[in-house]
N, C-alpha and C positions, 0 to 999 in steps of 0.2 A: 527347638531343633525339629527340622520336618524331614520325615522319613519315606515320602510319597514313593510309591512303587517299590520299595525294599521290602524284604519277607524277614522274619525272626522265628527261631524255632527255640522254645524256652521248655526247661525242664523245671520239674518242682514248681508248675504253674498253677496249681490248684491253690496255695496259701501264700501269706507273706510276701517276701520279695517277689517271687516269679509271679503272683497274681497282679501285684503292683505294677511289675516292669510290663506285663501284657497290656494292661491297661492304659500305661503312660505311652508304651509304642504304638498301639492302636490311635490313641488320640493323635499322634505325630503322623499319622498315614500310613503306617506299615500294615503289611499283611501279616497275620500272627498265628502261628503254629503253637499249641499247648499241649504238654505232656505230662502226665502224672498217673498216679495210680486211681485217684479217685474221681469218676466219670461224673456224678453229679455236681462236685465242687468246679471240677474243668468247665461244664456247661453254665454254670453261672458266673464264671471269669468270661467265658467267651461272651455271652450276651452283655457284659459289662464293658469288654473291648470294642463290640460293634456299636454299642451305643455312644462310645467315646470317640468313634470315627474310623475304626479298624475296616477298610473295604473286604477283606477276606479273613474268615477265621475257621480252623481246622483245628480238630482235637483228636488225640491220642490218648487213649486210657492204657498204661503200660507200666510194668514195672522193669525199668531199665537194667536191673542186675542181671536181667536174661539177655545174654549177648545176641542171641538170634531175634529176640523181638527189638532190641536197641537198633540193630542193622536195618531191621525192617521197616522201622519209626523213620529213620534217617532217609532211608530211600523213598518212602512214601512221601514224606515232607519234600524232598527233592523234587520229585514229579509233581506234586500238588502246586508248588511255587515255581514251576518251569525252570529248574535247575540253574 
C-alpha cells in the first residue's frame, strides 16, 4: 500500500501497535504525526519512521485526557500537515 503525500496522526504512538503503525505508514510514504506522553520513546519511533521512509515526522508529547491539550494537538497537526 502506498500512502505518498497522505498524513496520519497516531495516538499511543510510543510503543506497541501505535509505534508499529507509525513505522509501517512511514515506510508506505505517509507523513506521520506521533502523539503519546513519553517524549523520549516518541523520538525513537520518529527516527525509525524517518529511517523507514516517512518524508515528515512530527511529535507531540501530550496527555490526551486533558481536553484542551487534545484540541491543541489536533489543531497543530492539522496546521503542520496543511489541513
